[in-house]
C-alpha positions as CSV (number, residue, x, y, z in Angstrom):
1,X,53.6,119.7,59.3
2,X,51.0,122.4,60.0
3,X,47.9,122.8,57.7
4,X,46.2,125.9,56.8
5,X,42.6,126.3,58.6
6,X,41.2,127.9,55.4
7,X,42.5,125.6,52.7
8,X,44.2,122.8,54.0
9,X,47.8,123.6,52.4
10,X,51.2,123.5,54.0
11,X,52.0,126.6,56.3
12,X,55.6,127.9,56.8
13,X,57.1,130.5,58.9
14,X,57.6,133.5,56.7
15,X,60.8,135.6,57.7
16,X,59.9,139.0,56.6
17,X,56.2,139.0,58.2
18,X,57.3,137.3,61.3
19,X,54.0,135.0,60.8
20,X,53.2,131.5,59.5
21,X,52.4,131.7,55.6
22,X,50.4,129.1,53.6
23,X,51.8,128.1,50.5
24,X,48.5,128.0,48.4
25,X,46.0,130.7,49.4
26,X,49.2,133.2,50.9
27,X,47.1,133.7,54.0
28,X,48.9,134.9,56.9
29,X,48.6,133.1,60.8
30,X,49.9,134.0,64.4
31,X,52.4,131.0,64.9
32,X,50.6,130.9,68.6
33,X,47.3,130.1,66.7
34,X,48.5,126.5,66.2
35,X,49.8,126.2,69.7
36,X,47.0,123.9,70.7
37,X,47.9,121.5,67.9
38,X,49.7,119.5,71.2
39,X,49.5,115.9,69.6
40,X,47.3,113.8,71.7
41,X,48.0,115.7,74.8
42,X,46.0,113.5,77.1
43,X,47.9,110.4,76.3
44,X,51.2,111.5,76.8
45,X,51.9,112.5,80.6
46,X,54.5,115.0,79.4
47,X,52.8,116.3,76.6
48,X,52.6,120.0,78.0
49,X,56.5,119.9,78.2
50,X,57.0,118.2,74.9
51,X,56.2,118.6,71.3
52,X,56.1,116.0,68.2
53,X,58.8,116.4,65.8
54,X,60.1,114.1,62.7
55,X,63.9,113.1,63.9
56,X,66.3,112.6,60.5
57,X,69.3,110.7,61.1
58,X,72.3,110.6,58.6
59,X,73.3,106.8,58.0
60,X,76.8,107.9,57.4
61,X,77.8,109.9,60.3
62,X,74.7,109.5,62.8
63,X,74.1,113.3,63.0
64,X,70.5,114.3,64.1
65,X,68.0,117.4,63.1
66,X,64.8,117.4,63.7
67,X,61.4,119.3,61.9
68,X,57.9,119.5,62.4
69,X,57.5,118.8,58.8
70,X,58.0,115.1,57.5
71,X,59.0,115.6,54.1
72,X,62.3,113.6,53.4
73,X,65.5,115.2,54.2
74,X,68.1,114.7,51.3
75,X,71.3,116.0,52.7
76,X,73.5,115.9,56.0
77,X,74.4,119.3,57.1
78,X,77.2,117.9,59.3
79,X,78.9,115.6,57.2
80,X,78.1,116.8,53.4
81,X,76.6,113.7,52.5
82,X,74.0,113.7,49.6
83,X,71.7,110.6,51.0
84,X,68.4,110.2,52.0
85,X,68.3,110.7,56.1
86,X,66.5,107.9,58.2
87,X,63.3,109.5,59.7
88,X,61.5,108.7,62.9
89,X,58.8,110.2,65.2
90,X,59.7,111.4,68.2
91,X,58.3,113.6,71.1
92,X,61.4,116.0,72.0
93,X,61.2,118.5,75.1
94,X,60.1,122.1,74.4
95,X,62.6,124.6,75.2
96,X,61.2,127.7,76.9
97,X,62.2,130.3,74.6
98,X,63.2,130.8,70.8
99,X,64.5,133.5,68.6
100,X,62.7,133.3,65.4
101,X,65.0,133.9,62.2
102,X,65.1,137.8,60.7
103,X,67.4,137.3,58.1
104,X,66.1,135.6,54.7
105,X,68.4,133.2,53.0
106,X,68.9,136.0,50.2
107,X,70.3,138.0,52.8
108,X,72.3,135.6,53.9
109,X,73.7,134.9,50.7
110,X,74.4,138.5,50.0
111,X,76.3,138.4,53.2
112,X,78.4,135.5,52.3
113,X,79.0,136.4,49.1
114,X,80.4,139.9,50.4
115,X,82.5,138.2,53.0
116,X,84.3,135.9,50.3
117,X,85.3,138.4,48.1
118,X,88.1,139.0,50.5
119,X,89.1,135.5,50.4
120,X,91.1,135.5,47.2
121,X,92.8,132.3,47.8
122,X,89.6,130.2,48.5
123,X,88.7,127.3,46.3
124,X,86.1,128.5,43.3
125,X,83.6,125.9,44.6
126,X,83.0,128.0,47.9
127,X,81.8,131.0,45.2
128,X,79.9,128.7,43.1
129,X,76.2,130.1,42.9
130,X,74.8,126.8,43.0
131,X,76.8,125.9,46.4
132,X,75.7,129.1,48.0
133,X,72.5,128.3,47.6
134,X,72.6,125.4,49.8
135,X,72.2,127.1,53.0
136,X,69.9,125.5,55.2
137,X,68.0,127.2,57.9
138,X,68.6,125.4,61.5
139,X,67.4,126.4,64.8
140,X,70.4,125.4,67.5
141,X,69.9,124.8,70.6
142,X,71.4,126.9,73.5
143,X,71.2,127.5,77.4
144,X,70.9,130.8,78.5
145,X,72.1,131.6,82.1
146,X,70.5,134.2,84.2
147,X,73.2,135.2,87.1
148,X,73.2,137.7,89.7
149,X,75.7,139.4,92.5
150,X,73.9,141.0,95.0
151,X,75.3,141.9,98.7
152,X,78.3,143.7,100.3
153,X,81.5,143.3,99.1
154,X,85.2,143.6,100.6
155,X,87.7,142.9,98.1
156,X,91.4,142.6,98.9
157,X,93.6,145.2,97.0
158,X,97.2,146.9,97.0
159,X,99.1,149.6,95.8
160,X,102.7,150.0,95.4
161,X,105.3,152.8,95.4
162,X,108.9,153.1,95.5
163,X,110.5,155.6,98.0
164,X,114.4,155.7,97.9
165,X,115.6,152.4,97.6
166,X,112.4,150.5,99.1
167,X,109.3,149.2,97.2
168,X,106.5,149.8,99.8
169,X,103.4,147.9,99.3
170,X,100.1,149.2,101.1
171,X,97.3,146.7,101.5
172,X,93.5,147.8,101.9
173,X,90.2,146.3,101.3
174,X,87.8,147.8,98.8
175,X,84.2,147.8,100.5
176,X,80.8,148.3,98.6
177,X,77.7,147.0,97.7
178,X,77.3,144.8,94.4
179,X,74.0,144.7,92.4
180,X,74.8,142.9,89.3
181,X,72.6,140.9,86.9
182,X,73.6,139.3,83.8
183,X,70.7,138.0,81.5
184,X,70.9,135.4,79.0
185,X,74.9,134.2,79.2
186,X,74.2,131.7,76.2
187,X,76.2,128.4,75.5
188,X,75.3,126.0,72.6
189,X,73.5,122.7,73.8
190,X,74.5,120.4,71.2
191,X,77.9,118.6,71.0
192,X,77.6,118.4,67.0
193,X,78.0,122.3,67.0
194,X,81.6,123.8,67.8
195,X,82.0,126.1,70.7
196,X,84.4,127.8,68.4
197,X,81.3,128.5,66.0
198,X,79.1,129.5,68.3
199,X,81.0,132.0,70.1
200,X,82.1,133.6,66.8
201,X,78.3,134.1,65.8
202,X,77.6,135.6,69.4
203,X,76.1,137.9,70.6
204,X,72.4,137.2,70.1
205,X,70.1,140.1,71.1
206,X,67.7,138.2,73.5
207,X,65.3,140.8,73.5
208,X,64.2,139.1,70.4
209,X,63.4,135.9,72.2
210,X,59.7,134.8,72.3
211,X,58.0,131.9,74.2
212,X,58.4,128.7,72.1
213,X,56.1,127.4,69.9
214,X,56.7,124.1,67.1
215,X,54.9,126.7,64.7
216,X,58.3,128.8,64.5
217,X,60.1,125.5,63.3
218,X,57.7,125.2,60.3
219,X,59.9,125.3,57.1
220,X,63.4,124.9,59.1
221,X,65.3,122.4,61.0
222,X,66.5,121.9,64.6
223,X,69.4,120.7,65.9
224,X,69.1,117.8,68.9
225,X,70.0,119.1,72.4
226,X,72.5,116.7,74.0
227,X,74.9,118.7,76.4
228,X,73.3,119.6,79.8
229,X,73.5,122.7,81.3
230,X,75.7,121.9,84.1
231,X,78.7,121.6,81.5
232,X,78.5,125.2,80.8
233,X,77.3,126.7,84.3
234,X,80.6,127.2,85.6
235,X,81.9,128.8,82.5
236,X,78.4,131.2,82.6
237,X,79.5,132.3,86.3
238,X,83.2,132.8,85.6
239,X,82.4,135.0,82.5
240,X,79.6,137.1,84.8
241,X,82.6,137.3,87.8
242,X,85.2,138.5,85.0
243,X,83.0,140.9,83.8
244,X,81.9,142.4,87.2
245,X,85.7,142.6,88.4
246,X,86.6,144.7,85.3
247,X,83.9,147.1,86.1
248,X,85.0,147.5,89.7
249,X,88.4,148.2,88.5
250,X,86.9,150.8,86.6
251,X,85.2,152.7,89.4
252,X,87.0,156.0,90.0
253,X,87.3,155.5,93.8
254,X,89.3,152.2,93.2
255,X,91.3,153.3,90.4
256,X,95.0,152.7,90.9
257,X,94.4,149.5,93.2
258,X,95.7,146.2,92.2
259,X,92.8,143.8,92.6
260,X,93.9,140.1,92.6
261,X,91.4,138.7,90.2
262,X,91.3,135.2,91.9
263,X,90.7,136.3,95.2
264,X,88.0,138.8,94.1
265,X,86.2,135.8,92.4
266,X,85.0,134.3,95.4
267,X,83.8,137.6,97.2
268,X,81.4,138.9,94.7
269,X,78.5,136.5,95.4
270,X,78.0,134.8,92.0
271,X,74.9,132.8,91.9
272,X,73.1,131.0,88.9
273,X,69.4,132.0,89.3
274,X,67.7,130.6,86.1
275,X,68.5,128.5,83.4
276,X,66.4,128.5,80.3
277,X,66.7,126.3,77.3
278,X,66.4,128.5,74.2
279,X,66.8,128.0,70.4
280,X,68.7,130.5,68.1
281,X,68.5,131.0,64.1
282,X,71.8,129.5,61.9
283,X,72.0,129.7,58.2
284,X,74.2,126.5,58.0
285,X,75.9,125.1,55.0
286,X,78.7,122.5,54.6
287,X,81.4,121.8,52.2
288,X,83.2,118.3,51.9
289,X,86.4,117.6,50.2
290,X,87.4,113.9,50.5
291,X,87.8,112.9,54.3
292,X,87.3,116.8,55.5
293,X,84.2,119.2,55.6
294,X,84.2,122.7,56.1
295,X,81.4,124.9,57.7
296,X,79.6,128.4,56.9
297,X,77.4,129.6,59.5
298,X,75.7,132.8,59.5
299,X,73.7,134.2,62.7
300,X,70.1,134.2,61.3
301,X,69.4,137.6,63.5
302,X,72.5,139.5,62.7
303,X,73.9,137.9,59.7
304,X,77.4,137.5,61.4
305,X,79.2,135.0,59.7
306,X,81.9,132.2,60.8
307,X,83.2,130.3,58.0
308,X,85.8,127.7,57.4
309,X,87.8,128.8,54.2
310,X,90.5,126.6,53.3
311,X,93.3,127.4,50.5
312,X,93.5,126.1,46.9
313,X,97.3,125.6,46.8
314,X,97.6,126.3,43.0
315,X,96.2,129.6,43.5
316,X,98.4,130.7,46.6
317,X,101.7,129.2,44.8
318,X,101.1,130.9,41.5
319,X,100.4,134.1,43.5
320,X,103.6,133.5,45.6
321,X,105.5,133.5,42.3
322,X,104.1,136.2,40.7
323,X,105.0,138.1,43.9
324,X,108.6,136.8,43.9
325,X,109.5,137.9,40.6
326,X,109.9,141.7,41.6
327,X,111.7,140.7,45.1
328,X,114.1,138.8,43.1
329,X,115.3,141.8,40.9
330,X,115.3,143.6,44.2
331,X,117.6,141.6,45.9
332,X,120.1,141.5,42.6
333,X,120.6,145.3,43.9
334,X,122.3,144.0,47.1
335,X,125.5,142.4,47.3
336,X,125.3,139.3,50.3
337,X,128.2,138.1,52.3
338,X,128.1,134.1,51.9
339,X,127.7,134.2,56.0
340,X,125.1,136.5,55.8
341,X,123.3,134.4,53.2
342,X,123.4,131.5,55.1
343,X,122.4,133.4,58.6
344,X,119.5,134.6,56.6
345,X,118.1,131.6,55.5
346,X,118.4,130.1,58.9
347,X,116.0,133.0,60.1
348,X,113.5,131.7,57.6
349,X,113.8,128.6,58.2
350,X,113.4,129.0,62.4
351,X,110.4,131.4,61.3
352,X,108.9,128.6,59.1
353,X,109.4,126.4,61.8
354,X,107.7,128.1,64.3
355,X,104.8,128.7,62.2
356,X,104.3,125.2,61.2
357,X,104.9,123.6,64.8
358,X,102.1,126.6,66.1
359,X,99.5,125.1,63.2
360,X,100.2,121.6,64.1
361,X,99.1,122.4,67.8
362,X,96.3,124.2,66.6
363,X,95.2,121.2,64.4
364,X,95.3,118.8,67.4
365,X,93.5,120.9,69.7
366,X,90.8,121.5,66.9
367,X,90.6,118.0,66.1
368,X,90.5,116.5,69.9
369,X,87.9,118.9,71.2
370,X,90.7,120.1,73.5
371,X,88.9,123.4,73.3
372,X,85.2,122.2,72.9
373,X,83.5,121.3,76.1
374,X,80.1,119.7,74.3
375,X,82.7,117.3,72.5
376,X,84.6,116.6,75.7
377,X,81.1,115.8,77.3
378,X,80.0,113.7,74.4
379,X,83.9,112.0,74.7
380,X,83.5,111.3,78.5
381,X,79.9,110.0,77.8
382,X,81.0,107.4,75.2
383,X,83.6,106.8,77.7
384,X,86.4,107.3,74.9
385,X,90.0,108.8,75.2
386,X,91.4,111.7,73.5
387,X,91.4,111.0,69.7
388,X,94.5,111.8,67.4
389,X,94.6,114.5,65.4
390,X,95.1,114.4,61.7
391,X,98.4,116.3,62.0
392,X,99.6,112.9,64.4
393,X,98.1,110.5,61.8
394,X,100.1,112.1,58.8
395,X,103.7,112.4,58.0
396,X,105.6,115.6,58.8
397,X,108.0,116.1,56.1
398,X,108.1,119.8,56.5
399,X,109.2,119.5,60.2
400,X,112.1,117.2,59.4
401,X,113.6,118.9,56.4
402,X,113.4,122.3,58.1
403,X,115.0,121.1,61.4
404,X,117.7,119.1,58.8
405,X,118.5,122.3,57.2
406,X,119.1,124.3,60.2
407,X,121.4,121.8,61.2
408,X,123.1,121.6,58.1
409,X,123.6,125.6,57.8
410,X,124.8,125.8,61.5
411,X,127.4,123.6,60.7
412,X,128.5,125.2,58.0
413,X,128.9,128.6,59.7
414,X,130.6,126.7,62.5
415,X,133.3,125.0,60.5
416,X,133.9,128.0,58.2
417,X,134.9,126.3,54.9
418,X,137.3,128.1,52.8
419,X,135.3,127.8,49.6
420,X,131.9,129.8,49.1
421,X,130.2,126.8,47.2
422,X,129.6,125.1,50.7
423,X,127.8,128.3,52.1
424,X,125.5,128.7,49.0
425,X,124.8,124.7,48.8
426,X,123.9,125.2,52.3
427,X,121.7,128.0,51.7
428,X,119.9,126.7,48.5
429,X,119.3,123.5,51.0
430,X,117.8,125.7,53.4
431,X,115.6,127.5,50.9
432,X,114.3,124.3,49.3
433,X,113.3,123.0,53.1
434,X,111.5,126.3,53.4
435,X,109.5,125.6,50.5
436,X,108.6,122.2,51.3
437,X,107.6,123.5,54.7
438,X,105.6,126.3,53.3
439,X,103.6,123.8,50.9
440,X,103.2,121.6,54.1
441,X,102.1,124.5,55.9
442,X,99.4,125.0,53.5
443,X,98.4,121.6,53.5
444,X,98.2,122.1,57.7
445,X,96.2,124.9,57.3
446,X,93.8,123.3,55.3
447,X,93.6,120.8,57.8
448,X,92.9,123.4,60.2
449,X,90.4,125.3,58.4
450,X,88.4,122.1,57.9
451,X,86.9,119.6,60.3
452,X,87.3,115.7,60.4
453,X,84.0,114.2,59.2
454,X,81.7,113.8,62.2
455,X,80.8,110.5,64.3
456,X,78.0,111.2,66.7
457,X,77.8,107.1,68.1
458,X,73.9,107.3,67.3
459,X,72.1,104.9,64.9
460,X,73.1,105.1,61.4
461,X,76.6,106.3,62.2
462,X,79.2,104.1,60.7
463,X,83.0,104.8,61.0
464,X,83.6,102.9,57.9
465,X,81.9,104.7,55.9
């Protein structure tokens, strides 16, 4: 906690002025004026590269956030639990840079309210002003990579053209000198912060980066960095390589040439020059329902939003019924043969089945962290296998009934019974199966749009909670 030099009151970072503001005398101070408050620098050998912070640990999920203030935290951002978080004093490694918050909480709330106007099927709780007031400012740790590509290059390429009955391929070497510099390719350094969220919130304007001082954290929280830079270095270099190859293709003198990206990647001399640890501002809010949690995150510099928005099944079904009424009377104008009707229901069933299978696959990849490098690193560190997704633990009623309906309809079309009743019965069964599958699809979507309660395997985490 930082004290006002004038009155001894608590000072916190004020976003509009970009300075520290005293709660009592309302005096503004330069954040770097408190830089000399490195606690007992002589006692700790690494004090120059560390700062003192209070670590708050959730007793339910083990999630950790840090703060320069020692006031009690009563809410876990990661699992949504309303509980007093355990606290301890710790010396944390100082990041190199920080982007201070540029957007206030009111800016954030306004941007979120505008965003939610388009979410007509969202649960009403997500639009409740009391819920929206729960945004918390958190600095998320990032790694910023500075990648260069310098030197002469010779990239194999080819041109193809047809002459008579022959397809002729000419091979070339595209030669030139490359001098490229990618500043601050950023990846989040926290396993608790999903890569999909950080990628959606990007980009941050790195021109706003400032040398880190703990005073910027006053009045805010920060996530704990627990993923090393080596996890993302290859991805950063691959991104730089891909961008350079795209620009090479756009050069007028190289237009019309087909460049093999895999071969060119090893020829553009991609090298990571430096890696900086940074902190980026995020407004963070969580919504917990049963054993799932939804996150709303807002870029604290630009107000760009990444939100998990589940669907209220009652709102969706009611809207569907209202929409189906005019469609019902529209179809009364057409006469369909029984075989055509069955074929149409099969088409609907197959389409629904494809959507259902795609949703189950997405849930599996999200819950198991298949696309999240931070989670994969944490799982390897804990020496655990890939966990089951919720789609695998729960029944797949919609999947089974829809396949059964397709089989029944196919049998009816194959056997060609004389009575039309068989066709109508098969069509009704198929439509009922599609309805069950759609209902199950809503359940799957709500699983996909939320996240399983986190367990960070830290002190305080309890899988049985």
